matplotlib code that plots the C-alpha trace (Angstrom):
import matplotlib.pyplot as plt

x = [6.4, 5.2, 3.5, 3.7, 0.5, 0.5, -0.3, -2.9, -4.8, -5.4, -8.9, -7.6, -6.2, -9.5, -11.5, -8.9, -9.3, -13.1, -13.3, -10.9, -13.0, -14.8, -18.1, -17.9, -17.6, -20.5, -22.6, -22.0, -23.0, -26.3, -27.1, -26.2, -28.4, -31.3, -30.9, -30.8, -33.9, -35.7, -34.8, -35.3, -37.8, -40.7, -44.0, -47.3, -50.9, -51.7, -55.0, -54.7, -57.4, -58.2, -60.6, -63.3, -64.2, -67.7, -68.6, -67.4, -69.8, -69.3, -70.6, -70.1, -70.6, -69.6, -66.3, -65.2, -65.8, -65.7, -65.0, -65.7, -64.9, -64.4, -64.7, -62.0, -62.8, -60.8, -61.7, -60.7, -61.0, -62.9, -60.7, -57.7, -59.4, -60.9, -64.1, -66.3, -66.7, -68.6, -71.8, -72.4, -70.5, -67.9, -66.9, -63.5, -62.0, -60.0, -57.8, -55.9, -52.4, -49.1, -46.1, -42.5, -42.2, -39.0, -39.7, -43.2, -43.2, -44.7, -41.9, -39.2, -40.6, -40.8, -37.1, -36.1, -38.3, -36.9, -33.4, -33.9, -34.5, -31.2, -29.2, -29.9, -28.6, -25.7, -24.4, -23.9, -22.5, -20.0, -18.6, -18.2, -16.5, -14.3, -13.1, -12.4, -15.5, -18.8, -22.3, -24.5, -27.3, -28.6, -31.7, -32.6, -32.0, -34.2, -37.0, -36.8, -36.8, -39.8, -41.7, -41.0, -41.7, -45.0, -46.1, -45.1, -47.1, -50.1, -50.2, -49.8, -52.7, -54.9, -54.1, -55.0, -58.3, -59.0, -59.3, -57.4, -54.4, -55.0, -57.8, -58.2, -57.0, -57.9, -55.3, -57.7, -57.5, -55.8, -52.3, -51.0, -47.9, -45.8, -46.3, -46.4, -43.3, -40.9, -42.2, -42.0, -38.6, -37.2, -38.2, -37.0, -33.6, -33.2, -33.8, -31.4, -28.7, -29.0, -28.6, -25.6, -24.1, -24.4, -22.6, -19.8, -19.4, -19.1, -16.7, -14.4, -14.9, -14.6, -12.0, -13.9, -14.2, -17.3, -18.4, -18.9, -20.6, -23.0, -23.9, -24.9, -26.9, -28.6, -30.0, -30.9, -32.7, -34.5, -35.7, -36.8, -38.9, -40.9, -41.3, -42.6, -45.0, -45.9, -45.8, -48.5, -48.3, -48.9, -51.1, -53.0, -50.5, -51.6, -52.4, -50.2, -47.2, -48.2, -50.2, -49.6, -45.8, -43.8, -46.4, -47.6, -48.3, -46.3, -47.1, -48.7, -45.8, -44.6, -41.0, -40.4, -38.4, -36.1, -35.7, -34.7, -32.2, -30.6, -30.3, -28.7, -26.3, -25.3, -24.7, -22.9, -20.6, -19.7, -19.1, -16.9, -14.8, -14.9, -14.9, -12.4, -14.6, -14.5, -10.8, -10.3, -12.4, -10.3, -7.1, -8.3, -9.3, -6.0, -3.9, -5.4, -2.1, -0.7, -3.9, -3.4, 0.2, -1.0, -3.2, -6.5, -9.1, -9.8, -12.3, -14.3, -14.5, -15.7, -18.4, -19.6, -19.7, -21.6, -24.0, -24.5, -25.0, -27.7, -29.3, -29.5, -31.1, -33.7, -34.2, -34.8, -37.3, -39.2, -39.4, -40.7, -43.4, -44.5, -44.6, -46.3, -48.4, -47.7, -44.9, -44.4, -42.2, -40.3, -39.4, -35.8, -35.4, -32.3, -31.5, -27.9, -27.0, -28.3, -26.9, -23.5, -23.7, -24.6, -21.7, -19.1, -20.4, -20.3, -16.5, -16.0, -13.1, -13.8, -10.2, -11.0, -9.7, -11.8, -15.5, -17.8, -21.4, -22.2, -20.8, -23.2, -26.1, -25.1, -24.6, -28.1, -29.6, -27.8, -29.0, -32.6, -32.1, -31.1, -34.2, -36.3, -34.8, -35.8, -39.4, -39.4, -37.6, -39.8, -36.9, -37.5, -36.9, -35.2, -32.1, -32.0, -30.0, -27.7, -27.0, -26.5, -24.1, -22.1, -22.0, -20.4, -17.8, -17.1, -16.7, -14.3, -12.3, -12.0, -11.1, -8.2, -7.0, -7.0, -5.2, -2.5, -1.8, -2.7, -0.1, -1.3, -2.4, -3.3]
y = [92.4, 93.3, 90.6, 90.5, 89.7, 87.7, 89.7, 87.0, 87.7, 91.4, 92.7, 94.1, 90.6, 89.0, 91.3, 91.0, 87.2, 87.6, 89.8, 87.6, 84.5, 83.0, 83.0, 86.8, 87.7, 85.4, 86.8, 90.3, 89.0, 87.6, 90.9, 92.9, 90.7, 91.1, 94.9, 95.1, 92.9, 95.1, 98.2, 97.1, 94.3, 96.8, 96.3, 94.4, 94.6, 92.2, 91.3, 91.0, 88.8, 88.4, 85.6, 86.3, 83.6, 82.2, 83.2, 86.8, 89.7, 92.0, 95.6, 97.6, 101.4, 103.9, 104.6, 101.3, 97.6, 96.3, 92.7, 91.6, 88.2, 87.0, 90.6, 91.9, 94.3, 95.3, 98.1, 98.2, 101.6, 101.7, 104.7, 102.3, 100.1, 97.4, 95.8, 92.9, 89.8, 86.6, 85.5, 85.5, 82.6, 82.6, 86.2, 87.8, 91.2, 92.2, 95.1, 95.8, 97.1, 97.5, 95.5, 95.2, 92.0, 90.8, 92.0, 90.6, 88.2, 85.4, 85.7, 85.7, 82.6, 81.0, 81.7, 80.4, 77.3, 76.4, 77.0, 74.7, 71.6, 72.4, 73.4, 70.3, 68.1, 70.6, 70.0, 66.3, 67.2, 69.6, 66.7, 64.6, 67.4, 68.3, 64.7, 65.0, 63.0, 63.8, 62.4, 62.8, 60.6, 63.0, 64.0, 60.4, 59.3, 62.3, 61.0, 57.3, 58.3, 60.5, 57.8, 55.1, 57.5, 58.5, 54.8, 54.3, 57.4, 56.4, 52.9, 54.3, 56.7, 53.9, 51.6, 54.4, 55.0, 51.3, 51.4, 49.9, 51.8, 50.7, 53.3, 56.9, 57.9, 61.1, 63.0, 64.3, 62.6, 59.2, 58.8, 61.0, 63.1, 60.8, 58.1, 60.0, 62.1, 59.3, 57.1, 59.8, 61.1, 57.7, 55.9, 58.7, 59.0, 55.2, 54.8, 57.7, 56.2, 52.8, 54.3, 56.4, 53.3, 51.5, 54.3, 54.4, 50.7, 50.4, 53.4, 51.9, 48.2, 48.6, 51.4, 53.3, 57.1, 58.3, 60.2, 56.9, 55.0, 57.8, 58.5, 54.9, 54.8, 58.1, 56.4, 53.1, 54.8, 57.3, 54.4, 52.4, 55.4, 55.4, 51.7, 51.6, 54.6, 54.1, 57.8, 58.4, 60.8, 59.6, 61.4, 60.6, 61.5, 62.2, 65.9, 65.6, 65.2, 67.9, 70.9, 69.8, 69.8, 70.6, 73.1, 74.3, 78.1, 80.3, 84.0, 83.7, 81.8, 78.2, 78.3, 74.6, 73.7, 76.7, 75.6, 72.1, 73.6, 75.7, 72.7, 70.7, 73.5, 73.9, 70.2, 69.9, 72.8, 71.1, 67.8, 69.2, 71.5, 70.0, 66.2, 63.6, 62.6, 66.1, 66.5, 63.2, 64.4, 67.5, 65.4, 62.9, 65.8, 67.5, 64.5, 61.0, 59.2, 61.1, 60.4, 56.6, 56.8, 58.8, 55.8, 57.3, 54.6, 56.3, 53.6, 53.7, 57.5, 57.5, 55.0, 57.0, 60.3, 58.9, 57.3, 60.6, 62.4, 60.0, 60.3, 64.1, 63.7, 61.5, 64.1, 66.8, 64.4, 64.1, 67.9, 68.0, 65.4, 67.2, 70.6, 69.7, 66.8, 64.7, 62.7, 63.0, 60.5, 63.5, 64.9, 66.0, 65.9, 67.9, 68.7, 67.5, 70.8, 73.2, 71.1, 70.9, 74.6, 75.6, 73.7, 75.0, 78.6, 78.3, 77.9, 74.1, 73.2, 70.4, 69.3, 68.6, 69.9, 73.0, 73.8, 74.7, 74.2, 77.9, 78.3, 75.7, 77.5, 80.8, 79.1, 77.6, 81.0, 82.6, 79.9, 80.5, 84.3, 83.7, 81.7, 84.3, 87.2, 85.5, 85.6, 89.0, 90.7, 88.7, 87.1, 83.8, 81.1, 79.0, 81.1, 79.8, 76.7, 78.9, 81.3, 78.4, 76.6, 79.8, 80.4, 77.0, 77.7, 81.1, 79.6, 76.9, 79.5, 81.8, 78.7, 77.9, 81.5, 81.6, 78.2, 79.2, 82.9, 83.4, 82.3, 79.6, 80.6, 84.1]
z = [95.4, 91.9, 89.9, 86.1, 84.5, 81.3, 78.1, 77.2, 80.4, 79.8, 78.9, 75.6, 74.7, 75.5, 73.3, 70.5, 70.6, 70.7, 67.6, 65.7, 66.4, 63.4, 65.3, 66.1, 62.4, 61.6, 64.3, 62.9, 59.4, 60.9, 62.6, 59.5, 57.4, 59.8, 59.8, 56.0, 55.7, 58.3, 56.3, 52.7, 53.2, 53.4, 55.2, 54.7, 56.0, 58.8, 60.4, 64.2, 65.7, 69.4, 70.3, 72.8, 75.4, 75.1, 78.6, 78.2, 78.3, 75.3, 75.1, 72.0, 71.6, 68.9, 70.7, 72.2, 72.6, 76.2, 77.0, 80.6, 82.1, 85.7, 87.0, 84.7, 81.8, 78.8, 76.3, 72.7, 71.0, 67.7, 66.7, 66.8, 64.2, 66.4, 65.2, 66.4, 64.2, 64.4, 66.2, 70.0, 71.6, 68.7, 68.5, 68.0, 67.8, 64.7, 63.7, 60.5, 60.9, 59.0, 60.1, 59.0, 56.8, 58.5, 62.1, 62.1, 65.1, 63.0, 60.5, 63.2, 64.8, 61.3, 60.7, 64.1, 63.7, 60.3, 61.6, 64.5, 62.2, 60.4, 63.4, 65.4, 62.6, 61.9, 65.5, 64.6, 61.2, 62.9, 64.9, 61.8, 59.8, 62.7, 62.6, 58.8, 57.7, 55.9, 56.1, 53.0, 54.5, 57.2, 55.1, 54.4, 58.0, 59.1, 56.7, 57.9, 61.6, 61.0, 59.2, 61.8, 64.6, 62.9, 62.7, 66.4, 67.5, 65.3, 66.8, 70.3, 69.7, 68.2, 71.1, 73.6, 71.8, 71.4, 67.6, 64.7, 63.4, 59.8, 59.4, 60.2, 63.7, 65.4, 67.4, 70.0, 73.4, 73.5, 74.7, 77.6, 77.3, 79.5, 76.9, 73.7, 74.2, 75.2, 72.4, 69.8, 70.7, 71.7, 68.5, 66.2, 68.0, 68.1, 64.3, 63.6, 65.9, 64.3, 60.8, 62.0, 63.7, 60.3, 58.6, 61.1, 61.2, 57.4, 57.1, 59.7, 58.8, 55.1, 55.2, 52.5, 52.3, 54.2, 51.1, 49.2, 52.1, 53.1, 49.4, 49.2, 52.4, 51.4, 48.3, 50.1, 53.0, 50.8, 48.7, 51.8, 53.0, 49.7, 49.7, 53.3, 52.8, 49.1, 48.9, 51.5, 54.4, 58.0, 60.4, 63.6, 66.4, 70.0, 70.6, 73.7, 71.4, 68.9, 70.2, 73.8, 73.6, 70.4, 69.2, 72.6, 72.4, 74.8, 74.7, 71.3, 69.6, 69.4, 70.7, 71.7, 68.6, 69.3, 73.0, 71.8, 69.4, 72.1, 74.4, 71.7, 70.9, 74.5, 75.0, 71.7, 72.6, 75.9, 74.3, 71.5, 73.8, 77.2, 76.9, 75.9, 72.9, 71.6, 72.0, 70.2, 67.3, 66.9, 67.1, 64.4, 62.2, 62.7, 61.9, 61.9, 61.7, 64.6, 66.6, 66.0, 67.2, 70.2, 71.2, 70.3, 69.3, 66.0, 64.8, 67.9, 68.0, 64.4, 65.1, 68.1, 66.3, 63.3, 65.7, 67.5, 64.2, 63.2, 66.6, 66.2, 62.8, 64.5, 67.2, 64.5, 62.9, 66.2, 66.4, 62.8, 63.7, 66.8, 65.1, 61.8, 63.1, 60.0, 58.3, 54.6, 52.6, 51.1, 54.5, 54.6, 50.8, 50.0, 53.6, 53.1, 51.4, 54.1, 56.9, 55.4, 54.4, 57.9, 59.3, 56.8, 56.9, 60.7, 60.5, 60.3, 58.0, 55.4, 55.9, 59.6, 62.9, 63.2, 64.0, 66.8, 67.9, 68.1, 64.6, 63.3, 65.0, 63.4, 60.1, 60.2, 61.1, 58.2, 55.8, 56.9, 56.6, 53.0, 52.3, 54.1, 52.2, 48.9, 50.0, 51.6, 48.7, 46.2, 44.5, 42.6, 45.2, 42.6, 43.3, 46.9, 46.0, 43.8, 46.7, 49.2, 46.9, 46.3, 50.1, 50.6, 47.9, 49.4, 52.9, 51.7, 49.8, 52.9, 55.0, 52.6, 52.5, 56.3, 56.5, 54.0, 54.8, 58.4, 61.0, 63.4, 66.8, 65.7]

ax = plt.figure().add_subplot(projection="3d")
ax.plot(x, y, z, "-o")
ax.set_aspect("equal")
plt.show()
């Protein structure tokens, strides 16, 4: 007996849907932007330095420099540009070379690291915008979470060292990782979640548009940050939280913020597409009145999603603290624009009902590529905000065109 296969299950249908997806087009734009930057960005000189262990035996000849340690020997050819620098016991090998400005590993890690701060918050913002809301306070929540988390880490380190936290606190030694990491991440996420909970409760309880509420909390929280810090930065975190974790070197780079970002994107994608909470968010964004009649607890869903958005802003702040090792009162200043831009460029509709975690990730990467392009192409960085704002307008325009002229389900 012959079985008829559904047209939607054929390989051609799968690839057709794949290429029509918003994320596929955005991924192609990201790749194309990277290729163009690699081609037209040019090159730059770079000094490569290789440290030599203090107990290593170094032998230099006219042709090569040999470094022996623990029975293993490595030779560096003088013809390749290698030279010996420093005094015995603190020596290093150095070589000048030419690298592509964009493809330089340091630059790629910088782009990915900067994108991670924005992408983590953009996942929470995606859930809010999918629901038909907005949160203008994410940058201020990020700053407050960073400041409170910084004070907590500084007091933890001072307590571990047995000194007062009011003075200078060194980051060396002190608190172990199993204390510093839970405290740093936990405090930042808790502060962010409380701020998000306050946003959600006021939006639902007062029945005021989220634009108004979050605009107000943005100003209140930002002012509170400067009042608490009096404009001073906070340092003195345990090294187990900074260089021992968030800025731990792996194969010459510091990829932990990127790993955190990928984990958040994966979890966010599952929550939005595979859970009851995610489906309810899409339902509310599609038609809130219909969602109420369908029995969806709209108020509770809104409060939960705003709380999660605040918590992710706190998590991003924890990554910032661990990577930079300091908290500045102007942290997160103006982050509202790139976070919303990443979400909207990633395919989220400001009218609600559409958006995805992977789209937010791609949007954040594209935002950072724009900023990176300004530096590589030596364009005045003042134009960055102009380009970012224009990108948001263009994304909204294309979203409206798609909504009005493309048939649903295509």
